[in-house]
N, CA, C and O atoms as CSV, one atom per row, in Angstrom:
chain,resi,resn,atom,element,x,y,z
A,1,MET,N,N,20.364,9.021,-6.959
A,1,MET,CA,C,19.943,8.106,-5.929
A,1,MET,C,C,18.456,7.798,-6.085
A,1,MET,O,O,17.658,8.681,-6.401
A,2,THR,N,N,18.102,6.567,-5.865
A,2,THR,CA,C,16.724,6.122,-5.997
A,2,THR,C,C,15.870,6.691,-4.879
A,2,THR,O,O,16.168,6.496,-3.700
A,3,GLN,N,N,14.810,7.395,-5.250
A,3,GLN,CA,C,13.871,7.941,-4.270
A,3,GLN,C,C,12.705,6.965,-4.148
A,3,GLN,O,O,12.006,6.703,-5.127
A,4,ILE,N,N,12.498,6.432,-2.961
A,4,ILE,CA,C,11.445,5.446,-2.732
A,4,ILE,C,C,10.540,5.953,-1.615
A,4,ILE,O,O,11.008,6.464,-0.597
A,5,THR,N,N,9.252,5.801,-1.825
A,5,THR,CA,C,8.272,6.061,-0.776
A,5,THR,C,C,7.691,4.722,-0.371
A,5,THR,O,O,7.291,3.925,-1.219
A,6,LEU,N,N,7.648,4.482,0.917
A,6,LEU,CA,C,7.113,3.225,1.439
A,6,LEU,C,C,5.865,3.527,2.256
A,6,LEU,O,O,5.930,4.198,3.286
A,7,TYR,N,N,4.718,3.020,1.781
A,7,TYR,CA,C,3.480,3.104,2.557
A,7,TYR,C,C,3.653,2.126,3.700
A,7,TYR,O,O,3.643,0.910,3.506
A,8,HIS,N,N,3.811,2.673,4.897
A,8,HIS,CA,C,4.361,1.924,6.018
A,8,HIS,C,C,3.457,1.976,7.239
A,8,HIS,O,O,2.893,3.015,7.585
A,9,ASN,N,N,3.340,0.814,7.882
A,9,ASN,CA,C,2.680,0.708,9.183
A,9,ASN,C,C,3.719,0.115,10.126
A,9,ASN,O,O,4.030,-1.071,10.020
A,10,PRO,N,N,4.261,0.905,11.040
A,10,PRO,CA,C,5.325,0.407,11.913
A,10,PRO,C,C,4.911,-0.778,12.791
A,10,PRO,O,O,5.770,-1.503,13.294
A,11,ARG,N,N,3.617,-0.975,12.975
A,11,ARG,CA,C,3.148,-2.109,13.786
A,11,ARG,C,C,3.030,-3.399,12.983
A,11,ARG,O,O,2.762,-4.458,13.551
A,12,CYS,N,N,3.225,-3.322,11.668
A,12,CYS,CA,C,3.087,-4.489,10.789
A,12,CYS,C,C,4.463,-5.125,10.547
A,12,CYS,O,O,5.391,-4.462,10.084
A,13,SER,N,N,4.577,-6.401,10.863
A,13,SER,CA,C,5.868,-7.075,10.704
A,13,SER,C,C,6.324,-7.092,9.247
A,13,SER,O,O,7.514,-6.928,8.979
A,14,LYS,N,N,5.404,-7.287,8.302
A,14,LYS,CA,C,5.776,-7.309,6.878
A,14,LYS,C,C,6.296,-5.942,6.441
A,14,LYS,O,O,7.247,-5.849,5.665
A,15,SER,N,N,5.677,-4.902,6.937
A,15,SER,CA,C,6.107,-3.551,6.604
A,15,SER,C,C,7.492,-3.269,7.182
A,15,SER,O,O,8.346,-2.689,6.512
A,16,ARG,N,N,7.709,-3.683,8.426
A,16,ARG,CA,C,9.042,-3.498,9.036
A,16,ARG,C,C,10.097,-4.310,8.282
A,16,ARG,O,O,11.219,-3.838,8.104
A,17,GLN,N,N,9.760,-5.507,7.841
A,17,GLN,CA,C,10.716,-6.334,7.089
A,17,GLN,C,C,11.067,-5.680,5.760
A,17,GLN,O,O,12.232,-5.669,5.360
A,18,ALA,N,N,10.063,-5.132,5.070
A,18,ALA,CA,C,10.334,-4.466,3.789
A,18,ALA,C,C,11.248,-3.256,4.002
A,18,ALA,O,O,12.173,-3.031,3.221
A,19,LEU,N,N,10.991,-2.483,5.052
A,19,LEU,CA,C,11.840,-1.331,5.366
A,19,LEU,C,C,13.269,-1.791,5.630
A,19,LEU,O,O,14.218,-1.189,5.129
A,20,ALA,N,N,13.426,-2.843,6.405
A,20,ALA,CA,C,14.768,-3.364,6.718
A,20,ALA,C,C,15.488,-3.813,5.454
A,20,ALA,O,O,16.689,-3.581,5.313
A,21,LEU,N,N,14.775,-4.450,4.535
A,21,LEU,CA,C,15.395,-4.895,3.280
A,21,LEU,C,C,15.906,-3.701,2.471
A,21,LEU,O,O,16.995,-3.762,1.901
A,22,LEU,N,N,15.138,-2.630,2.416
A,22,LEU,CA,C,15.591,-1.428,1.707
A,22,LEU,C,C,16.793,-0.808,2.408
A,22,LEU,O,O,17.745,-0.378,1.756
A,23,GLN,N,N,16.748,-0.763,3.731
A,23,GLN,CA,C,17.867,-0.192,4.481
A,23,GLN,C,C,19.129,-1.020,4.304
A,23,GLN,O,O,20.229,-0.468,4.273
A,24,GLU,N,N,18.987,-2.335,4.189
A,24,GLU,CA,C,20.156,-3.192,3.933
A,24,GLU,C,C,20.790,-2.882,2.583
A,24,GLU,O,O,21.973,-3.147,2.373
A,25,GLN,N,N,20.004,-2.320,1.667
A,25,GLN,CA,C,20.515,-1.915,0.354
A,25,GLN,C,C,21.087,-0.494,0.396
A,25,GLN,O,O,21.461,0.060,-0.638
A,26,GLY,N,N,21.152,0.086,1.583
A,26,GLY,CA,C,21.687,1.433,1.736
A,26,GLY,C,C,20.684,2.523,1.420
A,26,GLY,O,O,21.068,3.673,1.209
A,27,LEU,N,N,19.404,2.182,1.383
A,27,LEU,CA,C,18.369,3.152,1.035
A,27,LEU,C,C,17.580,3.551,2.274
A,27,LEU,O,O,17.326,2.731,3.156
A,28,GLU,N,N,17.199,4.811,2.326
A,28,GLU,CA,C,16.315,5.317,3.379
A,28,GLU,C,C,15.060,5.852,2.702
A,28,GLU,O,O,15.013,7.018,2.310
A,29,PRO,N,N,14.050,5.009,2.563
A,29,PRO,CA,C,12.835,5.469,1.888
A,29,PRO,C,C,12.100,6.521,2.706
A,29,PRO,O,O,12.228,6.583,3.929
A,30,THR,N,N,11.335,7.339,2.012
A,30,THR,CA,C,10.410,8.245,2.671
A,30,THR,C,C,9.254,7.394,3.175
A,30,THR,O,O,8.631,6.665,2.403
A,31,LEU,N,N,8.971,7.486,4.455
A,31,LEU,CA,C,7.889,6.685,5.015
A,31,LEU,C,C,6.579,7.454,4.924
A,31,LEU,O,O,6.450,8.573,5.419
A,32,ARG,N,N,5.626,6.822,4.283
A,32,ARG,CA,C,4.269,7.389,4.174
A,32,ARG,C,C,3.429,6.661,5.212
A,32,ARG,O,O,2.944,5.556,4.968
A,33,LEU,N,N,3.260,7.290,6.378
A,33,LEU,CA,C,2.517,6.685,7.489
A,33,LEU,C,C,1.030,6.900,7.232
A,33,LEU,O,O,0.402,7.794,7.799
A,34,TYR,N,N,0.494,6.065,6.370
A,34,TYR,CA,C,-0.859,6.238,5.852
A,34,TYR,C,C,-1.944,6.089,6.916
A,34,TYR,O,O,-3.068,6.544,6.705
A,35,LEU,N,N,-1.635,5.460,8.063
A,35,LEU,CA,C,-2.632,5.381,9.131
A,35,LEU,C,C,-2.753,6.706,9.872
A,35,LEU,O,O,-3.816,7.033,10.400
A,36,ASP,N,N,-1.654,7.474,9.909
A,36,ASP,CA,C,-1.666,8.785,10.566
A,36,ASP,C,C,-2.340,9.837,9.695
A,36,ASP,O,O,-3.021,10.731,10.196
A,37,GLU,N,N,-2.143,9.719,8.393
A,37,GLU,CA,C,-2.754,10.635,7.428
A,37,GLU,C,C,-3.238,9.802,6.251
A,37,GLU,O,O,-2.453,9.365,5.410
A,38,ALA,N,N,-4.543,9.595,6.212
A,38,ALA,CA,C,-5.130,8.716,5.187
A,38,ALA,C,C,-4.859,9.248,3.788
A,38,ALA,O,O,-4.918,10.455,3.553
A,39,PRO,N,N,-4.560,8.343,2.856
A,39,PRO,CA,C,-4.377,8.774,1.470
A,39,PRO,C,C,-5.699,9.275,0.879
A,39,PRO,O,O,-6.772,8.754,1.186
A,40,SER,N,N,-5.596,10.270,0.048
A,40,SER,CA,C,-6.784,10.792,-0.640
A,40,SER,C,C,-7.195,9.826,-1.746
A,40,SER,O,O,-6.443,8.925,-2.116
A,41,ILE,N,N,-8.375,10.027,-2.252
A,41,ILE,CA,C,-8.842,9.194,-3.366
A,41,ILE,C,C,-7.909,9.373,-4.562
A,41,ILE,O,O,-7.585,8.396,-5.237
A,42,SER,N,N,-7.473,10.596,-4.834
A,42,SER,CA,C,-6.574,10.809,-5.987
A,42,SER,C,C,-5.226,10.131,-5.761
A,42,SER,O,O,-4.632,9.614,-6.707
A,43,GLU,N,N,-4.735,10.125,-4.517
A,43,GLU,CA,C,-3.482,9.423,-4.214
A,43,GLU,C,C,-3.665,7.922,-4.427
A,43,GLU,O,O,-2.786,7.259,-4.977
A,44,LEU,N,N,-4.798,7.391,-3.993
A,44,LEU,CA,C,-5.085,5.965,-4.196
A,44,LEU,C,C,-5.209,5.640,-5.686
A,44,LEU,O,O,-4.743,4.594,-6.137
A,45,GLU,N,N,-5.835,6.536,-6.443
A,45,GLU,CA,C,-5.952,6.319,-7.890
A,45,GLU,C,C,-4.576,6.279,-8.547
A,45,GLU,O,O,-4.340,5.472,-9.446
A,46,ARG,N,N,-3.665,7.146,-8.102
A,46,ARG,CA,C,-2.300,7.133,-8.647
A,46,ARG,C,C,-1.618,5.802,-8.323
A,46,ARG,O,O,-0.955,5.219,-9.180
A,47,LEU,N,N,-1.782,5.318,-7.074
A,47,LEU,CA,C,-1.215,4.013,-6.714
A,47,LEU,C,C,-1.755,2.915,-7.615
A,47,LEU,O,O,-1.000,2.061,-8.083
A,48,LEU,N,N,-3.054,2.935,-7.859
A,48,LEU,CA,C,-3.655,1.910,-8.723
A,48,LEU,C,C,-3.063,1.951,-10.124
A,48,LEU,O,O,-2.803,0.909,-10.724
A,49,THR,N,N,-2.853,3.148,-10.640
A,49,THR,CA,C,-2.260,3.293,-11.966
A,49,THR,C,C,-0.841,2.715,-11.977
A,49,THR,O,O,-0.479,1.960,-12.880
A,50,LEU,N,N,-0.046,3.075,-10.970
A,50,LEU,CA,C,1.335,2.592,-10.906
A,50,LEU,C,C,1.387,1.076,-10.705
A,50,LEU,O,O,2.266,0.405,-11.246
A,51,LEU,N,N,0.454,0.543,-9.932
A,51,LEU,CA,C,0.407,-0.900,-9.676
A,51,LEU,C,C,-0.273,-1.664,-10.814
A,51,LEU,O,O,-0.177,-2.888,-10.905
A,52,ASN,N,N,-0.965,-0.912,-11.683
A,52,ASN,CA,C,-1.718,-1.518,-12.785
A,52,ASN,C,C,-2.701,-2.568,-12.248
A,52,ASN,O,O,-2.713,-3.720,-12.683
A,53,THR,N,N,-3.517,-2.130,-11.294
A,53,THR,CA,C,-4.441,-3.056,-10.656
A,53,THR,C,C,-5.741,-2.344,-10.298
A,53,THR,O,O,-5.912,-1.156,-10.572
A,54,SER,N,N,-6.641,-3.082,-9.690
A,54,SER,CA,C,-7.947,-2.551,-9.303
A,54,SER,C,C,-7.990,-2.288,-7.795
A,54,SER,O,O,-7.161,-2.812,-7.051
A,55,PRO,N,N,-8.945,-1.483,-7.347
A,55,PRO,CA,C,-9.039,-1.199,-5.912
A,55,PRO,C,C,-9.159,-2.456,-5.056
A,55,PRO,O,O,-8.573,-2.517,-3.975
A,56,ARG,N,N,-9.884,-3.434,-5.503
A,56,ARG,CA,C,-10.076,-4.646,-4.706
A,56,ARG,C,C,-8.743,-5.335,-4.407
A,56,ARG,O,O,-8.600,-5.983,-3.370
A,57,GLU,N,N,-7.770,-5.199,-5.306
A,57,GLU,CA,C,-6.475,-5.857,-5.138
A,57,GLU,C,C,-5.591,-5.195,-4.082
A,57,GLU,O,O,-4.616,-5.792,-3.624
A,58,ILE,N,N,-5.927,-3.967,-3.697
A,58,ILE,CA,C,-5.108,-3.298,-2.681
A,58,ILE,C,C,-5.828,-3.215,-1.333
A,58,ILE,O,O,-5.373,-2.531,-0.416
A,59,ILE,N,N,-6.947,-3.912,-1.228
A,59,ILE,CA,C,-7.704,-3.949,0.024
A,59,ILE,C,C,-7.390,-5.240,0.759
A,59,ILE,O,O,-7.321,-6.313,0.159
A,60,ARG,N,N,-7.204,-5.121,2.054
A,60,ARG,CA,C,-6.958,-6.282,2.910
A,60,ARG,C,C,-8.277,-7.020,3.138
A,60,ARG,O,O,-9.054,-6.666,4.025
A,61,GLY,N,N,-8.514,-8.038,2.335
A,61,GLY,CA,C,-9.766,-8.783,2.381
A,61,GLY,C,C,-9.932,-9.652,3.607
A,61,GLY,O,O,-11.041,-10.095,3.906
A,62,ASN,N,N,-8.858,-9.902,4.319
A,62,ASN,CA,C,-8.947,-10.756,5.510
A,62,ASN,C,C,-9.162,-9.945,6.787
A,62,ASN,O,O,-9.195,-10.513,7.879
A,63,ASP,N,N,-9.307,-8.647,6.665
A,63,ASP,CA,C,-9.514,-7.773,7.811
A,63,ASP,C,C,-10.986,-7.832,8.240
A,63,ASP,O,O,-11.876,-7.839,7.389
A,64,ALA,N,N,-11.243,-7.875,9.536
A,64,ALA,CA,C,-12.624,-7.935,10.040
A,64,ALA,C,C,-13.446,-6.745,9.542
A,64,ALA,O,O,-14.638,-6.882,9.267
A,65,LEU,N,N,-12.808,-5.580,9.428
A,65,LEU,CA,C,-13.508,-4.387,8.956
A,65,LEU,C,C,-14.028,-4.579,7.522
A,65,LEU,O,O,-15.073,-4.034,7.165
A,66,TYR,N,N,-13.318,-5.333,6.722
A,66,TYR,CA,C,-13.726,-5.641,5.345
A,66,TYR,C,C,-15.122,-6.259,5.355
A,66,TYR,O,O,-15.997,-5.855,4.589
A,67,GLN,N,N,-15.316,-7.234,6.223
A,67,GLN,CA,C,-16.618,-7.888,6.345
A,67,GLN,C,C,-17.656,-6.938,6.941
A,67,GLN,O,O,-18.784,-6.858,6.454
A,68,GLU,N,N,-17.270,-6.217,7.998
A,68,GLU,CA,C,-18.201,-5.299,8.664
A,68,GLU,C,C,-18.767,-4.268,7.699
A,68,GLU,O,O,-19.948,-3.925,7.766
A,69,LEU,N,N,-17.919,-3.776,6.800
A,69,LEU,CA,C,-18.343,-2.745,5.847
A,69,LEU,C,C,-19.047,-3.327,4.621
A,69,LEU,O,O,-19.539,-2.581,3.773
A,70,GLY,N,N,-19.095,-4.651,4.527
A,70,GLY,CA,C,-19.752,-5.286,3.384
A,70,GLY,C,C,-18.965,-5.159,2.094
A,70,GLY,O,O,-19.544,-5.154,1.008
A,71,LEU,N,N,-17.652,-5.056,2.207
A,71,LEU,CA,C,-16.829,-4.876,1.006
A,71,LEU,C,C,-16.694,-6.151,0.187
A,71,LEU,O,O,-16.151,-6.127,-0.917
A,72,ASP,N,N,-17.186,-7.267,0.723
A,72,ASP,CA,C,-17.175,-8.510,-0.047
A,72,ASP,C,C,-18.315,-8.537,-1.070
A,72,ASP,O,O,-18.404,-9.464,-1.875
A,73,GLN,N,N,-19.172,-7.538,-1.041
A,73,GLN,CA,C,-20.274,-7.420,-1.988
A,73,GLN,C,C,-19.779,-6.766,-3.279
A,73,GLN,O,O,-18.749,-6.094,-3.280
A,74,PRO,N,N,-20.515,-6.963,-4.382
A,74,PRO,CA,C,-20.140,-6.263,-5.624
A,74,PRO,C,C,-20.297,-4.751,-5.435
A,74,PRO,O,O,-21.405,-4.253,-5.232
A,75,LEU,N,N,-19.192,-4.041,-5.503
A,75,LEU,CA,C,-19.184,-2.588,-5.339
A,75,LEU,C,C,-18.386,-1.960,-6.467
A,75,LEU,O,O,-17.501,-2.594,-7.043
A,76,SER,N,N,-18.702,-0.718,-6.776
A,76,SER,CA,C,-17.960,-0.005,-7.820
A,76,SER,C,C,-16.562,0.327,-7.322
A,76,SER,O,O,-16.312,0.381,-6.118
A,77,ASP,N,N,-15.658,0.549,-8.268
A,77,ASP,CA,C,-14.302,0.976,-7.910
A,77,ASP,C,C,-14.349,2.273,-7.109
A,77,ASP,O,O,-13.580,2.452,-6.165
A,78,ALA,N,N,-15.255,3.180,-7.488
A,78,ALA,CA,C,-15.362,4.464,-6.786
A,78,ALA,C,C,-15.751,4.245,-5.330
A,78,ALA,O,O,-15.213,4.911,-4.445
A,79,GLU,N,N,-16.678,3.322,-5.064
A,79,GLU,CA,C,-17.095,3.051,-3.685
A,79,GLU,C,C,-15.955,2.401,-2.904
A,79,GLU,O,O,-15.732,2.735,-1.740
A,80,LEU,N,N,-15.236,1.479,-3.535
A,80,LEU,CA,C,-14.101,0.843,-2.848
A,80,LEU,C,C,-13.035,1.880,-2.490
A,80,LEU,O,O,-12.476,1.847,-1.394
A,81,LEU,N,N,-12.760,2.791,-3.407
A,81,LEU,CA,C,-11.775,3.843,-3.131
A,81,LEU,C,C,-12.255,4.756,-2.010
A,81,LEU,O,O,-11.462,5.172,-1.166
A,82,ARG,N,N,-13.536,5.067,-1.996
A,82,ARG,CA,C,-14.096,5.899,-0.936
A,82,ARG,C,C,-13.918,5.211,0.419
A,82,ARG,O,O,-13.567,5.861,1.404
A,83,GLN,N,N,-14.155,3.922,0.472
A,83,GLN,CA,C,-13.995,3.171,1.718
A,83,GLN,C,C,-12.521,3.098,2.141
A,83,GLN,O,O,-12.205,3.211,3.325
A,84,LEU,N,N,-11.624,2.910,1.164
A,84,LEU,CA,C,-10.186,2.886,1.482
A,84,LEU,C,C,-9.724,4.225,2.048
A,84,LEU,O,O,-8.949,4.266,3.004
A,85,ALA,N,N,-10.196,5.307,1.462
A,85,ALA,CA,C,-9.811,6.635,1.944
A,85,ALA,C,C,-10.363,6.869,3.358
A,85,ALA,O,O,-9.720,7.525,4.177
A,86,ALA,N,N,-11.540,6.337,3.633
A,86,ALA,CA,C,-12.164,6.514,4.947
A,86,ALA,C,C,-11.583,5.560,5.993
A,86,ALA,O,O,-11.600,5.856,7.188
A,87,HIS,N,N,-11.075,4.425,5.541
A,87,HIS,CA,C,-10.563,3.381,6.441
A,87,HIS,C,C,-9.194,2.903,5.953
A,87,HIS,O,O,-9.082,1.801,5.416
A,88,PRO,N,N,-8.146,3.726,6.135
A,88,PRO,CA,C,-6.833,3.393,5.562
A,88,PRO,C,C,-6.234,2.090,6.103
A,88,PRO,O,O,-5.323,1.539,5.485
A,89,SER,N,N,-6.719,1.593,7.228
A,89,SER,CA,C,-6.188,0.326,7.748
A,89,SER,C,C,-6.475,-0.835,6.799
A,89,SER,O,O,-5.866,-1.898,6.916
A,90,LEU,N,N,-7.399,-0.634,5.862
A,90,LEU,CA,C,-7.720,-1.682,4.890
A,90,LEU,C,C,-6.720,-1.756,3.736
A,90,LEU,O,O,-6.770,-2.692,2.939
A,91,LEU,N,N,-5.822,-0.789,3.640
A,91,LEU,CA,C,-4.846,-0.766,2.544
A,91,LEU,C,C,-3.807,-1.869,2.725
A,91,LEU,O,O,-3.234,-2.028,3.803
A,92,GLN,N,N,-3.573,-2.629,1.654
A,92,GLN,CA,C,-2.491,-3.623,1.689
A,92,GLN,C,C,-1.193,-2.906,2.016
A,92,GLN,O,O,-0.981,-1.760,1.621
A,93,ARG,N,N,-0.342,-3.588,2.730
A,93,ARG,CA,C,0.932,-2.991,3.093
A,93,ARG,C,C,2.002,-4.052,3.101
A,93,ARG,O,O,1.725,-5.237,3.288
A,94,PRO,N,N,3.204,-3.624,2.901
A,94,PRO,CA,C,3.629,-2.287,2.484
A,94,PRO,C,C,3.522,-2.136,0.970
A,94,PRO,O,O,3.511,-3.120,0.231
A,95,ILE,N,N,3.444,-0.901,0.532
A,95,ILE,CA,C,3.504,-0.578,-0.897
A,95,ILE,C,C,4.702,0.341,-1.072
A,95,ILE,O,O,4.836,1.348,-0.377
A,96,ALA,N,N,5.569,-0.020,-2.009
A,96,ALA,CA,C,6.747,0.801,-2.312
A,96,ALA,C,C,6.525,1.482,-3.660
A,96,ALA,O,O,6.040,0.867,-4.609
A,97,VAL,N,N,6.886,2.751,-3.725
A,97,VAL,CA,C,6.737,3.540,-4.949
A,97,VAL,C,C,8.070,4.193,-5.269
A,97,VAL,O,O,8.711,4.782,-4.399
A,98,SER,N,N,8.480,4.082,-6.529
A,98,SER,CA,C,9.687,4.744,-7.006
A,98,SER,C,C,9.422,5.220,-8.427
A,98,SER,O,O,9.235,4.408,-9.334
A,99,GLY,N,N,9.408,6.526,-8.619
A,99,GLY,CA,C,9.138,7.073,-9.944
A,99,GLY,C,C,7.771,6.641,-10.438
A,99,GLY,O,O,6.751,6.893,-9.797
A,100,GLN,N,N,7.769,5.982,-11.594
A,100,GLN,CA,C,6.515,5.531,-12.203
A,100,GLN,C,C,6.247,4.052,-11.947
A,100,GLN,O,O,5.496,3.413,-12.684
A,101,ARG,N,N,6.870,3.512,-10.890
A,101,ARG,CA,C,6.700,2.102,-10.547
A,101,ARG,C,C,6.245,1.957,-9.115
A,101,ARG,O,O,6.569,2.776,-8.255
A,102,ALA,N,N,5.488,0.905,-8.873
A,102,ALA,CA,C,5.058,0.595,-7.510
A,102,ALA,C,C,4.914,-0.910,-7.390
A,102,ALA,O,O,4.702,-1.610,-8.380
A,103,VAL,N,N,5.033,-1.401,-6.155
A,103,VAL,CA,C,4.893,-2.828,-5.893
A,103,VAL,C,C,4.288,-3.015,-4.501
A,103,VAL,O,O,4.642,-2.316,-3.551
A,104,ILE,N,N,3.363,-3.980,-4.406
A,104,ILE,CA,C,2.864,-4.407,-3.101
A,104,ILE,C,C,3.861,-5.445,-2.610
A,104,ILE,O,O,4.023,-6.500,-3.223
A,105,ALA,N,N,4.522,-5.144,-1.511
A,105,ALA,CA,C,5.627,-5.988,-1.031
A,105,ALA,C,C,5.114,-7.077,-0.085
A,105,ALA,O,O,5.409,-7.073,1.110
A,106,ARG,N,N,4.363,-7.977,-0.631
A,106,ARG,CA,C,3.875,-9.154,0.087
A,106,ARG,C,C,4.181,-10.349,-0.785
A,106,ARG,O,O,3.497,-10.559,-1.787
A,107,PRO,N,N,5.152,-11.118,-0.454
A,107,PRO,CA,C,5.992,-11.053,0.724
A,107,PRO,C,C,6.957,-9.860,0.671
A,107,PRO,O,O,7.156,-9.272,-0.392
A,108,PRO,N,N,7.551,-9.505,1.806
A,108,PRO,CA,C,8.381,-8.313,1.890
A,108,PRO,C,C,9.518,-8.269,0.867
A,108,PRO,O,O,9.916,-7.186,0.438
A,109,GLU,N,N,10.041,-9.426,0.474
A,109,GLU,CA,C,11.160,-9.470,-0.489
A,109,GLU,C,C,10.791,-8.821,-1.816
A,109,GLU,O,O,11.675,-8.381,-2.551
A,110,LEU,N,N,9.517,-8.754,-2.132
A,110,LEU,CA,C,9.084,-8.111,-3.385
A,110,LEU,C,C,9.448,-6.640,-3.432
A,110,LEU,O,O,9.475,-6.046,-4.510
A,111,VAL,N,N,9.732,-6.036,-2.272
A,111,VAL,CA,C,10.104,-4.618,-2.262
A,111,VAL,C,C,11.368,-4.390,-3.087
A,111,VAL,O,O,11.570,-3.300,-3.622
A,112,LEU,N,N,12.214,-5.403,-3.193
A,112,LEU,CA,C,13.473,-5.253,-3.945
A,112,LEU,C,C,13.217,-5.123,-5.444
A,112,LEU,O,O,14.086,-4.640,-6.170
A,113,GLU,N,N,12.046,-5.542,-5.923
A,113,GLU,CA,C,11.714,-5.397,-7.346
A,113,GLU,C,C,11.666,-3.940,-7.759
A,113,GLU,O,O,11.882,-3.621,-8.928
A,114,ILE,N,N,11.386,-3.054,-6.819
A,114,ILE,CA,C,11.303,-1.633,-7.125
A,114,ILE,C,C,12.671,-1.074,-7.513
A,114,ILE,O,O,12.760,-0.002,-8.112
A,115,LEU,N,N,13.735,-1.803,-7.171
A,115,LEU,CA,C,15.096,-1.344,-7.440
A,115,LEU,C,C,15.575,-1.693,-8.841
A,115,LEU,O,O,16.509,-1.069,-9.342
A,116,SER,N,N,14.956,-2.674,-9.480
A,116,SER,CA,C,15.450,-3.108,-10.804
A,116,SER,C,C,14.809,-2.358,-11.944
A,116,SER,O,O,15.124,-2.614,-13.106
């Protein structure tokens, strides 16, 4: 059986839609409630490796906190990861992880790519 972890915010409609899509496929992903327990820098680094992307790509750039923290400025990957770990609400959501694969499910239908 496919083991999936979903970085989930129950208050986010896109995150709830992605969860529903997985459940419609008969799957019950492990929910990683990242707002309740912030991901560590090493956990974020693993996500980046699986997503094959940079820290800036997993940050919610349209969030007011993004501007408040000055994250629109040129910053190192290490600084961006430090800010993400300190402010998990900035993490793009939802992110689905299965084995050595991960996908940012925006739009939510992209979560199904983790199954193929």
